[in-house]
DOVO-373452 format. One record per residue (C-alpha): residue number from 0; x, y, z. Coordinates in steps of 0.1 Angstrom, whole numbers. Example, Ala and Ser with C-alpha at 12.3 -4.5 7.8 and 13.67 -1.06 7.14 Angstrom:
# residues 2
pt nr 0 | px 123 | py -45 | pz 78
pt nr 1 | px 137 | py -11 | pz 71
***
This chain:
# residues 521
pt nr 0 | px 1183 | py 1045 | pz 450
pt nr 1 | px 1175 | py 1080 | pz 455
pt nr 2 | px 1185 | py 1107 | pz 474
pt nr 3 | px 1185 | py 1094 | pz 509
pt nr 4 | px 1208 | py 1093 | pz 537
pt nr 5 | px 1224 | py 1057 | pz 540
pt nr 6 | px 1231 | py 1039 | pz 565
pt nr 7 | px 1254 | py 1014 | pz 578
pt nr 8 | px 1253 | py 979 | pz 568
pt nr 9 | px 1244 | py 955 | pz 595
pt nr 10 | px 1272 | py 932 | pz 581
pt nr 11 | px 1298 | py 959 | pz 578
pt nr 12 | px 1333 | py 945 | pz 599
pt nr 13 | px 1349 | py 979 | pz 618
pt nr 14 | px 1383 | py 982 | pz 623
pt nr 15 | px 1377 | py 996 | pz 659
pt nr 16 | px 1351 | py 986 | pz 681
pt nr 17 | px 1324 | py 1015 | pz 685
pt nr 18 | px 1329 | py 1040 | pz 719
pt nr 19 | px 1295 | py 1028 | pz 735
pt nr 20 | px 1297 | py 1061 | pz 753
pt nr 21 | px 1293 | py 1087 | pz 724
pt nr 22 | px 1262 | py 1068 | pz 716
pt nr 23 | px 1244 | py 1083 | pz 749
pt nr 24 | px 1235 | py 1122 | pz 747
pt nr 25 | px 1259 | py 1142 | pz 771
pt nr 26 | px 1227 | py 1151 | pz 796
pt nr 27 | px 1208 | py 1117 | pz 793
pt nr 28 | px 1194 | py 1108 | pz 826
pt nr 29 | px 1214 | py 1076 | pz 827
pt nr 30 | px 1243 | py 1096 | pz 832
pt nr 31 | px 1228 | py 1114 | pz 862
pt nr 32 | px 1216 | py 1080 | pz 878
pt nr 33 | px 1251 | py 1068 | pz 875
pt nr 34 | px 1270 | py 1098 | pz 891
pt nr 35 | px 1243 | py 1100 | pz 918
pt nr 36 | px 1246 | py 1059 | pz 927
pt nr 37 | px 1286 | py 1061 | pz 923
pt nr 38 | px 1284 | py 1087 | pz 950
pt nr 39 | px 1269 | py 1065 | pz 976
pt nr 40 | px 1288 | py 1043 | pz 1003
pt nr 41 | px 1277 | py 1010 | pz 990
pt nr 42 | px 1294 | py 996 | pz 1024
pt nr 43 | px 1269 | py 1014 | pz 1046
pt nr 44 | px 1240 | py 1004 | pz 1027
pt nr 45 | px 1239 | py 969 | pz 1041
pt nr 46 | px 1231 | py 953 | pz 1008
pt nr 47 | px 1220 | py 919 | pz 1013
pt nr 48 | px 1237 | py 893 | pz 986
pt nr 49 | px 1232 | py 859 | pz 984
pt nr 50 | px 1262 | py 847 | pz 963
pt nr 51 | px 1284 | py 818 | pz 979
pt nr 52 | px 1323 | py 822 | pz 982
pt nr 53 | px 1329 | py 799 | pz 956
pt nr 54 | px 1310 | py 793 | pz 922
pt nr 55 | px 1301 | py 824 | pz 898
pt nr 56 | px 1310 | py 856 | pz 909
pt nr 57 | px 1281 | py 880 | pz 922
pt nr 58 | px 1270 | py 912 | pz 903
pt nr 59 | px 1283 | py 942 | pz 917
pt nr 60 | px 1255 | py 963 | pz 941
pt nr 61 | px 1257 | py 997 | pz 925
pt nr 62 | px 1252 | py 982 | pz 889
pt nr 63 | px 1222 | py 962 | pz 901
pt nr 64 | px 1210 | py 997 | pz 920
pt nr 65 | px 1214 | py 1012 | pz 886
pt nr 66 | px 1197 | py 985 | pz 867
pt nr 67 | px 1169 | py 989 | pz 890
pt nr 68 | px 1166 | py 1027 | pz 892
pt nr 69 | px 1168 | py 1033 | pz 853
pt nr 70 | px 1145 | py 1006 | pz 846
pt nr 71 | px 1119 | py 1020 | pz 870
pt nr 72 | px 1125 | py 1055 | pz 856
pt nr 73 | px 1112 | py 1045 | pz 819
pt nr 74 | px 1082 | py 1024 | pz 832
pt nr 75 | px 1096 | py 988 | pz 833
pt nr 76 | px 1090 | py 970 | pz 863
pt nr 77 | px 1089 | py 930 | pz 858
pt nr 78 | px 1118 | py 914 | pz 866
pt nr 79 | px 1116 | py 898 | pz 831
pt nr 80 | px 1112 | py 930 | pz 811
pt nr 81 | px 1139 | py 943 | pz 831
pt nr 82 | px 1165 | py 917 | pz 821
pt nr 83 | px 1153 | py 918 | pz 786
pt nr 84 | px 1157 | py 958 | pz 785
pt nr 85 | px 1195 | py 949 | pz 799
pt nr 86 | px 1204 | py 935 | pz 762
pt nr 87 | px 1181 | py 960 | pz 744
pt nr 88 | px 1184 | py 995 | pz 757
pt nr 89 | px 1218 | py 1013 | pz 747
pt nr 90 | px 1219 | py 1033 | pz 777
pt nr 91 | px 1211 | py 1008 | pz 802
pt nr 92 | px 1241 | py 989 | pz 787
pt nr 93 | px 1261 | py 1020 | pz 793
pt nr 94 | px 1248 | py 1022 | pz 825
pt nr 95 | px 1257 | py 987 | pz 838
pt nr 96 | px 1289 | py 982 | pz 819
pt nr 97 | px 1270 | py 953 | pz 797
pt nr 98 | px 1260 | py 933 | pz 825
pt nr 99 | px 1229 | py 912 | pz 821
pt nr 100 | px 1217 | py 899 | pz 854
pt nr 101 | px 1186 | py 870 | pz 849
pt nr 102 | px 1151 | py 881 | pz 860
pt nr 103 | px 1157 | py 857 | pz 891
pt nr 104 | px 1187 | py 876 | pz 905
pt nr 105 | px 1168 | py 908 | pz 897
pt nr 106 | px 1136 | py 899 | pz 919
pt nr 107 | px 1158 | py 886 | pz 945
pt nr 108 | px 1180 | py 915 | pz 946
pt nr 109 | px 1151 | py 941 | pz 946
pt nr 110 | px 1132 | py 919 | pz 973
pt nr 111 | px 1158 | py 911 | pz 996
pt nr 112 | px 1170 | py 950 | pz 996
pt nr 113 | px 1138 | py 964 | pz 1001
pt nr 114 | px 1151 | py 986 | pz 1032
pt nr 115 | px 1178 | py 998 | pz 1013
pt nr 116 | px 1159 | py 1010 | pz 985
pt nr 117 | px 1130 | py 1027 | pz 1011
pt nr 118 | px 1162 | py 1044 | pz 1023
pt nr 119 | px 1175 | py 1059 | pz 988
pt nr 120 | px 1150 | py 1086 | pz 987
pt nr 121 | px 1165 | py 1098 | pz 1022
pt nr 122 | px 1198 | py 1101 | pz 1002
pt nr 123 | px 1180 | py 1124 | pz 977
pt nr 124 | px 1170 | py 1146 | pz 1004
pt nr 125 | px 1202 | py 1152 | pz 1018
pt nr 126 | px 1220 | py 1159 | pz 985
pt nr 127 | px 1191 | py 1184 | pz 984
pt nr 128 | px 1197 | py 1200 | pz 1013
pt nr 129 | px 1235 | py 1203 | pz 1013
pt nr 130 | px 1238 | py 1215 | pz 975
pt nr 131 | px 1205 | py 1235 | pz 971
pt nr 132 | px 1187 | py 1245 | pz 1004
pt nr 133 | px 1218 | py 1253 | pz 1023
pt nr 134 | px 1224 | py 1279 | pz 996
pt nr 135 | px 1188 | py 1295 | pz 990
pt nr 136 | px 1172 | py 1285 | pz 1023
pt nr 137 | px 1143 | py 1266 | pz 1035
pt nr 138 | px 1111 | py 1283 | pz 1050
pt nr 139 | px 1103 | py 1254 | pz 1072
pt nr 140 | px 1072 | py 1243 | pz 1055
pt nr 141 | px 1060 | py 1208 | pz 1046
pt nr 142 | px 1029 | py 1199 | pz 1026
pt nr 143 | px 1014 | py 1165 | pz 1030
pt nr 144 | px 989 | py 1145 | pz 1012
pt nr 145 | px 981 | py 1109 | pz 999
pt nr 146 | px 970 | py 1088 | pz 968
pt nr 147 | px 959 | py 1052 | pz 966
pt nr 148 | px 981 | py 1027 | pz 948
pt nr 149 | px 968 | py 995 | pz 935
pt nr 150 | px 983 | py 967 | pz 953
pt nr 151 | px 996 | py 935 | pz 933
pt nr 152 | px 965 | py 915 | pz 939
pt nr 153 | px 929 | py 912 | pz 923
pt nr 154 | px 894 | py 914 | pz 944
pt nr 155 | px 892 | py 879 | pz 936
pt nr 156 | px 922 | py 870 | pz 959
pt nr 157 | px 901 | py 882 | pz 989
pt nr 158 | px 886 | py 855 | pz 1009
pt nr 159 | px 864 | py 849 | pz 1041
pt nr 160 | px 853 | py 823 | pz 1063
pt nr 161 | px 825 | py 810 | pz 1039
pt nr 162 | px 848 | py 808 | pz 1008
pt nr 163 | px 869 | py 787 | pz 1029
pt nr 164 | px 844 | py 763 | pz 1040
pt nr 165 | px 831 | py 755 | pz 1004
pt nr 166 | px 865 | py 752 | pz 991
pt nr 167 | px 868 | py 723 | pz 1021
pt nr 168 | px 841 | py 709 | pz 1015
pt nr 169 | px 849 | py 705 | pz 978
pt nr 170 | px 882 | py 690 | pz 987
pt nr 171 | px 865 | py 663 | pz 1008
pt nr 172 | px 838 | py 656 | pz 984
pt nr 173 | px 866 | py 648 | pz 958
pt nr 174 | px 885 | py 627 | pz 985
pt nr 175 | px 855 | py 607 | pz 989
pt nr 176 | px 849 | py 601 | pz 954
pt nr 177 | px 884 | py 591 | pz 948
pt nr 178 | px 883 | py 568 | pz 981
pt nr 179 | px 850 | py 551 | pz 962
pt nr 180 | px 871 | py 548 | pz 929
pt nr 181 | px 905 | py 531 | pz 948
pt nr 182 | px 880 | py 509 | pz 966
pt nr 183 | px 864 | py 495 | pz 933
pt nr 184 | px 902 | py 491 | pz 916
pt nr 185 | px 919 | py 476 | pz 947
pt nr 186 | px 890 | py 464 | pz 969
pt nr 187 | px 882 | py 481 | pz 1002
pt nr 188 | px 915 | py 463 | pz 1017
pt nr 189 | px 936 | py 468 | pz 989
pt nr 190 | px 970 | py 487 | pz 985
pt nr 191 | px 956 | py 517 | pz 970
pt nr 192 | px 973 | py 546 | pz 986
pt nr 193 | px 938 | py 562 | pz 1005
pt nr 194 | px 928 | py 590 | pz 1024
pt nr 195 | px 920 | py 582 | pz 1058
pt nr 196 | px 886 | py 593 | pz 1076
pt nr 197 | px 913 | py 605 | pz 1103
pt nr 198 | px 927 | py 629 | pz 1082
pt nr 199 | px 896 | py 641 | pz 1069
pt nr 200 | px 881 | py 650 | pz 1099
pt nr 201 | px 913 | py 665 | pz 1112
pt nr 202 | px 913 | py 690 | pz 1083
pt nr 203 | px 876 | py 701 | pz 1092
pt nr 204 | px 886 | py 705 | pz 1127
pt nr 205 | px 914 | py 728 | pz 1119
pt nr 206 | px 895 | py 744 | pz 1093
pt nr 207 | px 865 | py 747 | pz 1117
pt nr 208 | px 887 | py 760 | pz 1143
pt nr 209 | px 903 | py 786 | pz 1125
pt nr 210 | px 872 | py 801 | pz 1110
pt nr 211 | px 856 | py 805 | pz 1145
pt nr 212 | px 886 | py 821 | pz 1160
pt nr 213 | px 895 | py 847 | pz 1136
pt nr 214 | px 865 | py 845 | pz 1109
pt nr 215 | px 889 | py 844 | pz 1078
pt nr 216 | px 909 | py 816 | pz 1060
pt nr 217 | px 932 | py 809 | pz 1034
pt nr 218 | px 923 | py 791 | pz 1003
pt nr 219 | px 945 | py 763 | pz 985
pt nr 220 | px 958 | py 775 | pz 948
pt nr 221 | px 937 | py 749 | pz 928
pt nr 222 | px 957 | py 758 | pz 896
pt nr 223 | px 981 | py 730 | pz 905
pt nr 224 | px 972 | py 693 | pz 893
pt nr 225 | px 987 | py 674 | pz 923
pt nr 226 | px 979 | py 645 | pz 940
pt nr 227 | px 943 | py 650 | pz 960
pt nr 228 | px 965 | py 637 | pz 994
pt nr 229 | px 990 | py 665 | pz 985
pt nr 230 | px 963 | py 692 | pz 982
pt nr 231 | px 950 | py 682 | pz 1014
pt nr 232 | px 985 | py 685 | pz 1029
pt nr 233 | px 987 | py 718 | pz 1014
pt nr 234 | px 959 | py 732 | pz 1025
pt nr 235 | px 967 | py 725 | pz 1062
pt nr 236 | px 1000 | py 739 | pz 1057
pt nr 237 | px 988 | py 770 | pz 1044
pt nr 238 | px 964 | py 771 | pz 1073
pt nr 239 | px 990 | py 771 | pz 1097
pt nr 240 | px 1010 | py 799 | pz 1083
pt nr 241 | px 981 | py 819 | pz 1074
pt nr 242 | px 972 | py 813 | pz 1115
pt nr 243 | px 1004 | py 824 | pz 1122
pt nr 244 | px 1015 | py 853 | pz 1099
pt nr 245 | px 977 | py 872 | pz 1092
pt nr 246 | px 957 | py 866 | pz 1120
pt nr 247 | px 950 | py 901 | pz 1128
pt nr 248 | px 957 | py 914 | pz 1094
pt nr 249 | px 921 | py 914 | pz 1077
pt nr 250 | px 900 | py 943 | pz 1072
pt nr 251 | px 866 | py 953 | pz 1086
pt nr 252 | px 848 | py 930 | pz 1070
pt nr 253 | px 870 | py 901 | pz 1082
pt nr 254 | px 884 | py 896 | pz 1046
pt nr 255 | px 922 | py 893 | pz 1034
pt nr 256 | px 942 | py 887 | pz 999
pt nr 257 | px 959 | py 854 | pz 997
pt nr 258 | px 979 | py 871 | pz 969
pt nr 259 | px 989 | py 901 | pz 993
pt nr 260 | px 976 | py 898 | pz 1029
pt nr 261 | px 990 | py 934 | pz 1039
pt nr 262 | px 966 | py 947 | pz 1011
pt nr 263 | px 933 | py 963 | pz 1016
pt nr 264 | px 902 | py 975 | pz 999
pt nr 265 | px 903 | py 1011 | pz 991
pt nr 266 | px 880 | py 1035 | pz 970
pt nr 267 | px 892 | py 1047 | pz 937
pt nr 268 | px 878 | py 1074 | pz 922
pt nr 269 | px 869 | py 1058 | pz 887
pt nr 270 | px 871 | py 1024 | pz 897
pt nr 271 | px 854 | py 1019 | pz 933
pt nr 272 | px 872 | py 998 | pz 957
pt nr 273 | px 904 | py 978 | pz 947
pt nr 274 | px 931 | py 961 | pz 965
pt nr 275 | px 953 | py 988 | pz 974
pt nr 276 | px 980 | py 1007 | pz 994
pt nr 277 | px 979 | py 1044 | pz 1010
pt nr 278 | px 1005 | py 1063 | pz 999
pt nr 279 | px 1018 | py 1090 | pz 1024
pt nr 280 | px 1041 | py 1117 | pz 1007
pt nr 281 | px 1056 | py 1152 | pz 1022
pt nr 282 | px 1070 | py 1179 | pz 998
pt nr 283 | px 1086 | py 1212 | pz 1004
pt nr 284 | px 1080 | py 1242 | pz 983
pt nr 285 | px 1101 | py 1230 | pz 957
pt nr 286 | px 1081 | py 1201 | pz 952
pt nr 287 | px 1111 | py 1181 | pz 962
pt nr 288 | px 1097 | py 1146 | pz 982
pt nr 289 | px 1108 | py 1151 | pz 1019
pt nr 290 | px 1093 | py 1120 | pz 1033
pt nr 291 | px 1069 | py 1093 | pz 1023
pt nr 292 | px 1054 | py 1061 | pz 1038
pt nr 293 | px 1028 | py 1032 | pz 1025
pt nr 294 | px 1000 | py 1021 | pz 1050
pt nr 295 | px 972 | py 1000 | pz 1048
pt nr 296 | px 948 | py 1024 | pz 1065
pt nr 297 | px 923 | py 1038 | pz 1038
pt nr 298 | px 919 | py 1073 | pz 1058
pt nr 299 | px 947 | py 1097 | pz 1070
pt nr 300 | px 932 | py 1105 | pz 1102
pt nr 301 | px 967 | py 1089 | pz 1121
pt nr 302 | px 991 | py 1100 | pz 1094
pt nr 303 | px 1000 | py 1134 | pz 1104
pt nr 304 | px 1024 | py 1131 | pz 1131
pt nr 305 | px 1043 | py 1103 | pz 1115
pt nr 306 | px 1048 | py 1123 | pz 1080
pt nr 307 | px 1059 | py 1155 | pz 1101
pt nr 308 | px 1087 | py 1133 | pz 1118
pt nr 309 | px 1099 | py 1114 | pz 1087
pt nr 310 | px 1103 | py 1149 | pz 1067
pt nr 311 | px 1123 | py 1162 | pz 1099
pt nr 312 | px 1144 | py 1130 | pz 1100
pt nr 313 | px 1152 | py 1131 | pz 1062
pt nr 314 | px 1160 | py 1168 | pz 1062
pt nr 315 | px 1176 | py 1171 | pz 1096
pt nr 316 | px 1156 | py 1202 | pz 1101
pt nr 317 | px 1129 | py 1210 | pz 1126
pt nr 318 | px 1097 | py 1220 | pz 1106
pt nr 319 | px 1079 | py 1251 | pz 1115
pt nr 320 | px 1047 | py 1244 | pz 1096
pt nr 321 | px 1031 | py 1216 | pz 1083
pt nr 322 | px 1003 | py 1217 | pz 1058
pt nr 323 | px 977 | py 1189 | pz 1050
pt nr 324 | px 940 | py 1187 | pz 1039
pt nr 325 | px 908 | py 1184 | pz 1063
pt nr 326 | px 912 | py 1142 | pz 1062
pt nr 327 | px 943 | py 1148 | pz 1084
pt nr 328 | px 925 | py 1165 | pz 1110
pt nr 329 | px 930 | py 1145 | pz 1145
pt nr 330 | px 935 | py 1163 | pz 1179
pt nr 331 | px 954 | py 1134 | pz 1188
pt nr 332 | px 978 | py 1136 | pz 1160
pt nr 333 | px 979 | py 1175 | pz 1156
pt nr 334 | px 987 | py 1179 | pz 1195
pt nr 335 | px 1018 | py 1165 | pz 1199
pt nr 336 | px 1031 | py 1185 | pz 1166
pt nr 337 | px 1021 | py 1215 | pz 1186
pt nr 338 | px 1038 | py 1208 | pz 1217
pt nr 339 | px 1072 | py 1200 | pz 1198
pt nr 340 | px 1068 | py 1237 | pz 1185
pt nr 341 | px 1055 | py 1230 | pz 1146
pt nr 342 | px 1026 | py 1246 | pz 1135
pt nr 343 | px 999 | py 1220 | pz 1121
pt nr 344 | px 981 | py 1236 | pz 1095
pt nr 345 | px 950 | py 1214 | pz 1089
pt nr 346 | px 915 | py 1223 | pz 1084
pt nr 347 | px 890 | py 1206 | pz 1104
pt nr 348 | px 858 | py 1191 | pz 1086
pt nr 349 | px 827 | py 1215 | pz 1088
pt nr 350 | px 800 | py 1188 | pz 1097
pt nr 351 | px 774 | py 1217 | pz 1103
pt nr 352 | px 779 | py 1234 | pz 1068
pt nr 353 | px 750 | py 1218 | pz 1055
pt nr 354 | px 729 | py 1224 | pz 1083
pt nr 355 | px 741 | py 1260 | pz 1083
pt nr 356 | px 733 | py 1267 | pz 1048
pt nr 357 | px 697 | py 1255 | pz 1056
pt nr 358 | px 694 | py 1283 | pz 1081
pt nr 359 | px 700 | py 1261 | pz 1113
pt nr 360 | px 726 | py 1272 | pz 1142
pt nr 361 | px 764 | py 1258 | pz 1144
pt nr 362 | px 785 | py 1250 | pz 1170
pt nr 363 | px 801 | py 1284 | pz 1166
pt nr 364 | px 770 | py 1301 | pz 1175
pt nr 365 | px 772 | py 1286 | pz 1212
pt nr 366 | px 799 | py 1302 | pz 1234
pt nr 367 | px 813 | py 1290 | pz 1267
pt nr 368 | px 818 | py 1311 | pz 1295
pt nr 369 | px 845 | py 1295 | pz 1312
pt nr 370 | px 848 | py 1317 | pz 1344
pt nr 371 | px 808 | py 1307 | pz 1353
pt nr 372 | px 810 | py 1273 | pz 1333
pt nr 373 | px 781 | py 1273 | pz 1313
pt nr 374 | px 773 | py 1273 | pz 1275
pt nr 375 | px 754 | py 1304 | pz 1261
pt nr 376 | px 732 | py 1297 | pz 1232
pt nr 377 | px 720 | py 1321 | pz 1202
pt nr 378 | px 693 | py 1332 | pz 1220
pt nr 379 | px 710 | py 1343 | pz 1253
pt nr 380 | px 699 | py 1311 | pz 1275
pt nr 381 | px 723 | py 1291 | pz 1297
pt nr 382 | px 731 | py 1252 | pz 1291
pt nr 383 | px 743 | py 1240 | pz 1325
pt nr 384 | px 770 | py 1214 | pz 1330
pt nr 385 | px 757 | py 1178 | pz 1338
pt nr 386 | px 784 | py 1153 | pz 1337
pt nr 387 | px 818 | py 1142 | pz 1318
pt nr 388 | px 820 | py 1111 | pz 1297
pt nr 389 | px 848 | py 1098 | pz 1275
pt nr 390 | px 846 | py 1091 | pz 1236
pt nr 391 | px 878 | py 1073 | pz 1217
pt nr 392 | px 899 | py 1081 | pz 1248
pt nr 393 | px 890 | py 1118 | pz 1252
pt nr 394 | px 869 | py 1133 | pz 1278
pt nr 395 | px 843 | py 1154 | pz 1268
pt nr 396 | px 821 | py 1178 | pz 1293
pt nr 397 | px 780 | py 1176 | pz 1286
pt nr 398 | px 759 | py 1207 | pz 1288
pt nr 399 | px 723 | py 1207 | pz 1286
pt nr 400 | px 693 | py 1231 | pz 1282
pt nr 401 | px 662 | py 1231 | pz 1303
pt nr 402 | px 635 | py 1215 | pz 1282
pt nr 403 | px 607 | py 1239 | pz 1297
pt nr 404 | px 629 | py 1267 | pz 1286
pt nr 405 | px 639 | py 1252 | pz 1253
pt nr 406 | px 603 | py 1241 | pz 1243
pt nr 407 | px 592 | py 1275 | pz 1245
pt nr 408 | px 624 | py 1291 | pz 1229
pt nr 409 | px 610 | py 1311 | pz 1193
pt nr 410 | px 641 | py 1299 | pz 1175
pt nr 411 | px 642 | py 1262 | pz 1186
pt nr 412 | px 637 | py 1248 | pz 1148
pt nr 413 | px 667 | py 1263 | pz 1138
pt nr 414 | px 685 | py 1248 | pz 1175
pt nr 415 | px 669 | py 1210 | pz 1180
pt nr 416 | px 665 | py 1197 | pz 1146
pt nr 417 | px 663 | py 1162 | pz 1159
pt nr 418 | px 636 | py 1167 | pz 1186
pt nr 419 | px 617 | py 1190 | pz 1166
pt nr 420 | px 615 | py 1161 | pz 1135
pt nr 421 | px 611 | py 1134 | pz 1161
pt nr 422 | px 584 | py 1153 | pz 1182
pt nr 423 | px 607 | py 1152 | pz 1214
pt nr 424 | px 603 | py 1176 | pz 1241
pt nr 425 | px 642 | py 1172 | pz 1256
pt nr 426 | px 664 | py 1204 | pz 1260
pt nr 427 | px 693 | py 1211 | pz 1240
pt nr 428 | px 727 | py 1189 | pz 1246
pt nr 429 | px 758 | py 1205 | pz 1238
pt nr 430 | px 796 | py 1188 | pz 1245
pt nr 431 | px 829 | py 1204 | pz 1248
pt nr 432 | px 863 | py 1190 | pz 1251
pt nr 433 | px 874 | py 1184 | pz 1289
pt nr 434 | px 906 | py 1201 | pz 1277
pt nr 435 | px 896 | py 1229 | pz 1250
pt nr 436 | px 932 | py 1248 | pz 1251
pt nr 437 | px 942 | py 1230 | pz 1219
pt nr 438 | px 909 | py 1237 | pz 1200
pt nr 439 | px 908 | py 1274 | pz 1205
pt nr 440 | px 948 | py 1274 | pz 1195
pt nr 441 | px 944 | py 1256 | pz 1164
pt nr 442 | px 911 | py 1280 | pz 1153
pt nr 443 | px 935 | py 1309 | pz 1159
pt nr 444 | px 958 | py 1292 | pz 1140
pt nr 445 | px 936 | py 1285 | pz 1109
pt nr 446 | px 924 | py 1323 | pz 1112
pt nr 447 | px 959 | py 1335 | pz 1106
pt nr 448 | px 959 | py 1352 | pz 1073
pt nr 449 | px 996 | py 1333 | pz 1065
pt nr 450 | px 983 | py 1302 | pz 1074
pt nr 451 | px 952 | py 1308 | pz 1052
pt nr 452 | px 976 | py 1316 | pz 1023
pt nr 453 | px 997 | py 1284 | pz 1025
pt nr 454 | px 967 | py 1262 | pz 1031
pt nr 455 | px 958 | py 1274 | pz 997
pt nr 456 | px 987 | py 1268 | pz 983
pt nr 457 | px 985 | py 1230 | pz 990
pt nr 458 | px 970 | py 1221 | pz 960
pt nr 459 | px 995 | py 1240 | pz 940
pt nr 460 | px 1023 | py 1222 | pz 957
pt nr 461 | px 1017 | py 1187 | pz 970
pt nr 462 | px 989 | py 1175 | pz 943
pt nr 463 | px 1014 | py 1179 | pz 912
pt nr 464 | px 1039 | py 1160 | pz 932
pt nr 465 | px 1013 | py 1131 | pz 932
pt nr 466 | px 1000 | py 1137 | pz 898
pt nr 467 | px 1035 | py 1136 | pz 885
pt nr 468 | px 1044 | py 1099 | pz 901
pt nr 469 | px 1012 | py 1085 | pz 886
pt nr 470 | px 1013 | py 1101 | pz 851
pt nr 471 | px 1047 | py 1110 | pz 844
pt nr 472 | px 1063 | py 1081 | pz 860
pt nr 473 | px 1031 | py 1058 | pz 854
pt nr 474 | px 1033 | py 1041 | pz 888
pt nr 475 | px 997 | py 1034 | pz 896
pt nr 476 | px 1005 | py 999 | pz 908
pt nr 477 | px 1031 | py 979 | pz 928
pt nr 478 | px 1046 | py 950 | pz 912
pt nr 479 | px 1057 | py 936 | pz 951
pt nr 480 | px 1038 | py 924 | pz 977
pt nr 481 | px 1038 | py 933 | pz 1013
pt nr 482 | px 1042 | py 963 | pz 1033
pt nr 483 | px 1080 | py 965 | pz 1035
pt nr 484 | px 1086 | py 954 | pz 1000
pt nr 485 | px 1060 | py 981 | pz 984
pt nr 486 | px 1081 | py 1007 | pz 1006
pt nr 487 | px 1111 | py 996 | pz 990
pt nr 488 | px 1093 | py 1000 | pz 957
pt nr 489 | px 1083 | py 1033 | pz 962
pt nr 490 | px 1119 | py 1041 | pz 975
pt nr 491 | px 1130 | py 1038 | pz 938
pt nr 492 | px 1101 | py 1058 | pz 923
pt nr 493 | px 1104 | py 1087 | pz 949
pt nr 494 | px 1146 | py 1087 | pz 941
pt nr 495 | px 1136 | py 1087 | pz 906
pt nr 496 | px 1113 | py 1117 | pz 910
pt nr 497 | px 1136 | py 1139 | pz 934
pt nr 498 | px 1166 | py 1131 | pz 911
pt nr 499 | px 1149 | py 1146 | pz 881
pt nr 500 | px 1135 | py 1171 | pz 902
pt nr 501 | px 1169 | py 1183 | pz 915
pt nr 502 | px 1182 | py 1184 | pz 877
pt nr 503 | px 1151 | py 1206 | pz 869
pt nr 504 | px 1160 | py 1233 | pz 899
pt nr 505 | px 1199 | py 1233 | pz 894
pt nr 506 | px 1205 | py 1223 | pz 857
pt nr 507 | px 1223 | py 1192 | pz 845
pt nr 508 | px 1258 | py 1203 | pz 847
pt nr 509 | px 1251 | py 1218 | pz 882
pt nr 510 | px 1236 | py 1185 | pz 896
pt nr 511 | px 1265 | py 1165 | pz 881
pt nr 512 | px 1291 | py 1188 | pz 897
pt nr 513 | px 1274 | py 1185 | pz 928
pt nr 514 | px 1280 | py 1151 | pz 930
pt nr 515 | px 1316 | py 1152 | pz 936
pt nr 516 | px 1314 | py 1140 | pz 973
pt nr 517 | px 1300 | py 1111 | pz 992
pt nr 518 | px 1261 | py 1112 | pz 1000
pt nr 519 | px 1265 | py 1080 | pz 1021
pt nr 520 | px 1264 | py 1102 | pz 1053
***
């Protein structure tokens, strides 16, 4: 048959069974996952198992964890696909001890243990600290950023008041047509099973009341071909559940997804607004994920303080500096971080940049004389204090220039643009925070050369982490639904990422040797 290397016949009988361990390379990632999971104290993880004392024996929790971690590491997240992988993948058969849980068992284990899966990443951080940071030292900095991950829901699943009213009208119309057909068949007093007017009226009242109260409703799934009476009863049940669970869980337009009520429309670079979650990640200089969170707020305005705390809790070390982009700037978030002794290196949004580029004055051109409590404008004139007001819970002091003086100023066109364009004769208004100490302190922080260097390093540290999660691990969409469960799902992804990163830092043998102790503390 030619000069070819011949393989073994599939029907060849073997005197001794093959050793599955020899089929797996010595440095295969499955061996690292096996060593990591075996090092955990499963009893302390509080894993939920729904198997009864009687009947079929349950699957070992460690093997279930290994199956999930390995499957996610090769891009398989569907419970049905994971079940198939347990039969087809040699590494997974080796890892699980040739166990093959069905997809329902896999899905149930993953869903019921989301808190445990979320906490797996903490175990990798503790391992990193013990076997690497304690030797190399920690510079005390954490870099924070976010990315949007698609939710397991489509845009069509988002409904509002008008959609539910339309759906109810359709059901009522269908009910009336069914009543009419049954009357023709059985007579008006026949024994046919009819829908009473009271039932329809009650349904309309329930929908109307909920729509008026919360401006959002839930749509009945019409794919199931059930009897008309069951449809209406199902609608009533869904409305009741919906009101209890997601009454305060809609977006700014009063819309909510019937598939995943926790998801929100968020903007993506290429695909516009899509149902998504906002993934928050912090990492150190070695690009190890030190903390994460998954929120359904589209902005990062209220996340900085929380992410600093998560990193500190996982590392067990107080951060010296926290670095994030200008989307995180919020005095209410940065101030408590600074009070705890951590320097917040977060650039403030420069709203006057465009105007300054056109030659107009910016806020920095105005100086506050604290002793005399006046604001000095660029032309040397004084704006005097008028009153104090509150905005978003914070006090501001309003200063104002004299209208006659401002109107005669030679640089008025560079100062009071709104008045110049609008033709008004008012003087210049200028507001300062009542407590401006933090503003001055933060400005000094952002002018420090070392802090500027760290801020410029941000893109080199944290953005590759997010890129690796999306590109290398292929994680762009959640498979589970609900904030709690998606946190557990990313716990798996973050664990995989950190394990692979530790192997790169320490080498495969060094990593395997480091797991000779219990990381379940």
